[in-house]
C-alpha positions as CSV (number, residue, x, y, z in Angstrom):
1,X,-10.1,6.8,7.7
2,X,-12.0,3.5,7.5
3,X,-10.5,0.1,8.0
4,X,-9.3,-1.4,4.7
5,X,-7.2,-4.3,3.5
6,X,-6.4,-2.5,0.3
7,X,-7.5,-5.4,-2.0
8,X,-10.6,-4.2,-3.9
9,X,-12.0,-7.8,-4.0
10,X,-11.7,-8.3,-0.3
11,X,-12.8,-4.8,0.6
12,X,-16.0,-5.3,-1.5
13,X,-16.8,-8.6,0.4
14,X,-16.3,-7.0,3.9
15,X,-17.7,-3.6,3.0
16,X,-20.3,-3.3,5.8
17,X,-19.1,-6.1,8.2
18,X,-18.5,-5.0,11.8
19,X,-16.3,-7.9,12.8
20,X,-13.8,-9.4,10.3
21,X,-11.3,-12.1,11.2
22,X,-8.2,-13.1,9.3
23,X,-6.2,-16.2,10.4
24,X,-3.2,-18.2,9.3
25,X,-0.7,-20.7,10.6
26,X,2.0,-18.9,8.5
27,X,3.1,-16.3,11.1
28,X,5.3,-14.3,8.5
29,X,2.4,-14.0,6.0
30,X,-0.1,-13.0,8.7
31,X,2.4,-10.5,10.1
32,X,3.1,-8.9,6.7
33,X,-0.7,-8.8,5.9
34,X,-1.7,-7.0,9.1
35,X,1.1,-4.5,8.9
36,X,-0.2,-3.7,5.4
37,X,-3.7,-3.3,6.8
38,X,-2.5,-1.1,9.6
39,X,-0.6,1.2,7.2
40,X,-3.5,1.5,4.9
41,X,-6.1,2.1,7.7
42,X,-4.1,4.7,9.7
43,X,-5.1,6.6,11.7
44,X,-6.1,3.6,13.6
45,X,-5.9,2.0,17.1
46,X,-4.1,-1.4,17.2
47,X,-4.5,-3.8,20.1
48,X,-1.6,-6.2,20.4
49,X,-2.0,-9.2,22.6
50,X,1.4,-10.8,23.6
51,X,4.2,-10.5,26.0
52,X,6.6,-9.1,23.3
53,X,6.7,-8.2,19.7
54,X,3.7,-8.2,17.4
55,X,4.2,-4.9,15.8
56,X,7.1,-3.6,13.7
57,X,6.8,0.2,13.4
58,X,9.4,0.3,10.7
59,X,7.4,-2.1,8.6
60,X,4.2,0.0,9.0
61,X,6.2,3.0,8.0
62,X,7.6,1.2,4.9
63,X,4.0,0.2,3.9
64,X,2.9,3.8,4.4
65,X,5.7,5.1,2.1
66,X,4.9,2.4,-0.5
67,X,1.2,3.2,-0.6
68,X,1.5,7.0,0.0
69,X,-0.5,7.0,3.2
70,X,-0.1,8.8,6.5
71,X,-1.7,8.5,9.8
72,X,-1.0,7.9,13.4
73,X,-1.0,4.3,14.8
74,X,-2.1,4.2,18.4
75,X,-1.0,1.0,20.1
76,X,-2.6,-0.7,23.1
77,X,-1.2,-3.8,24.7
78,X,-2.8,-6.8,26.4
79,X,0.0,-8.6,28.2
80,X,-2.1,-11.1,30.3
81,X,-5.2,-12.8,29.2
82,X,-7.1,-10.8,31.9
83,X,-6.0,-7.6,30.2
84,X,-7.5,-8.4,26.8
85,X,-11.3,-7.8,27.4
86,X,-10.9,-4.4,29.2
87,X,-8.4,-3.3,26.6
88,X,-10.8,-4.1,23.8
89,X,-13.7,-2.3,25.6
90,X,-11.9,0.9,26.3
91,X,-11.4,1.9,22.6
92,X,-13.7,4.5,21.2
93,X,-13.0,3.9,17.5
94,X,-12.4,1.3,14.9
95,X,-9.5,-1.0,15.8
96,X,-7.2,-3.8,14.6
97,X,-6.7,-6.6,17.0
98,X,-3.6,-8.7,16.7
99,X,-3.8,-12.3,18.1
100,X,-6.5,-11.8,20.7
101,X,-6.6,-15.6,21.4
102,X,-2.8,-15.7,22.0
103,X,-3.2,-17.2,25.5
104,X,-5.6,-19.9,24.2
105,X,-8.1,-19.4,27.0
106,X,-10.9,-17.1,28.3
107,X,-12.3,-17.1,24.7
108,X,-15.9,-16.2,25.8
109,X,-14.8,-13.0,27.6
110,X,-12.6,-11.9,24.7
111,X,-15.4,-12.6,22.1
112,X,-17.9,-10.8,24.3
113,X,-15.6,-7.7,24.5
114,X,-15.1,-7.8,20.7
115,X,-18.9,-8.0,20.2
116,X,-19.9,-5.4,22.7
117,X,-18.1,-2.5,20.9
118,X,-20.1,-0.7,18.3
119,X,-16.9,0.0,16.4
120,X,-15.6,-1.9,13.4
121,X,-12.8,-4.4,14.2
122,X,-10.4,-6.5,12.1
123,X,-9.0,-9.4,14.0
124,X,-5.8,-11.3,13.1
125,X,-5.4,-14.7,14.6
126,X,-2.3,-16.9,14.5
127,X,-4.2,-20.3,14.6
128,X,-6.4,-22.5,12.5
129,X,-9.7,-20.9,13.4
130,X,-11.7,-23.8,12.0
131,X,-10.3,-26.2,14.6
132,X,-9.0,-24.0,17.4
133,X,-10.3,-21.1,19.5
134,X,-13.8,-20.0,20.2
135,X,-16.6,-21.4,18.1
136,X,-18.7,-18.5,19.4
137,X,-16.0,-16.1,18.0
138,X,-16.1,-17.9,14.7
139,X,-19.9,-17.4,14.5
140,X,-19.7,-13.8,15.8
141,X,-17.5,-12.7,12.9
142,X,-19.4,-11.5,9.9
143,X,-16.5,-12.6,7.6
144,X,-13.7,-15.0,8.2
145,X,-10.7,-15.4,5.9
146,X,-7.8,-17.8,5.8
147,X,-4.4,-16.7,4.5
148,X,-2.3,-19.4,2.9
149,X,1.1,-19.1,1.2
150,X,1.5,-20.7,-2.2
151,X,4.0,-20.9,-5.0
152,X,4.8,-17.4,-6.1
153,X,2.3,-15.8,-3.8
154,X,-0.5,-16.3,-1.3
155,X,-4.2,-16.9,-1.4
156,X,-7.0,-15.6,0.7
157,X,-9.8,-18.1,1.2
158,X,-13.2,-16.8,2.2
159,X,-14.3,-19.2,5.0
160,X,-17.4,-17.3,6.0
161,X,-19.1,-14.3,4.6
162,X,-22.5,-12.7,4.8
163,X,-22.2,-11.6,1.2
164,X,-20.5,-14.4,-0.7
165,X,-19.9,-18.1,-0.7
166,X,-16.6,-19.9,-0.1
167,X,-14.0,-18.6,-2.5
168,X,-10.2,-18.5,-2.8
169,X,-8.6,-15.4,-4.2
170,X,-4.9,-15.8,-5.3
171,X,-2.4,-13.0,-5.2
172,X,1.2,-12.8,-6.3
173,X,4.0,-11.9,-3.9
174,X,4.2,-8.3,-5.3
175,X,0.5,-7.7,-4.8
176,X,1.2,-7.4,-1.0
177,X,3.2,-4.4,-1.8
178,X,0.8,-2.9,-4.4
179,X,3.1,-3.7,-7.3
180,X,1.3,-6.7,-8.8
181,X,-0.6,-7.0,-12.1
182,X,-4.3,-7.4,-11.6
183,X,-4.5,-9.9,-14.5
184,X,-7.8,-11.8,-14.4
185,X,-8.6,-10.5,-10.9
186,X,-10.1,-7.4,-12.3
187,X,-13.0,-9.6,-13.6
188,X,-13.6,-11.4,-10.3
189,X,-16.6,-10.3,-8.2
190,X,-17.9,-7.8,-10.7
């Protein structure tokens, strides 16, 4: 199965992009979003960069039940910053990468590893990518999205895209779980 975020508007923007990055300073929102993407994209390889945590198998399973999807989630870990590039290079398929810049250093080797793979990658970063991290990484991504929590929901802001200009797409809280009403969104990006 191909990588998907499960929101038709976003999937149409990133349709042919090889490297897509989502970032947020709201850890809970980012975590919920990437668990949804993992569940919808399974079978998939997930690379988690951190000493502990990062992936909740029960949350992935809940999203899979909610959306009626199935598929294996293969997990690879990068504990130290030196582990990240070789871990990214060893995968032979599309992958989801959770917090590759976690250690806040060795950006160029991490971005190089992300770029060197011919496989499609979704990257989820817990930082403000417009002011932190690798500028080279920001330019390497075909599309970059910021996730922001709002009143009654969240918004996905298109920071960079090869197919569309800057745009903010609002979603209700229930949209994350596939239970929202499309409302006016059905007319966006037609």
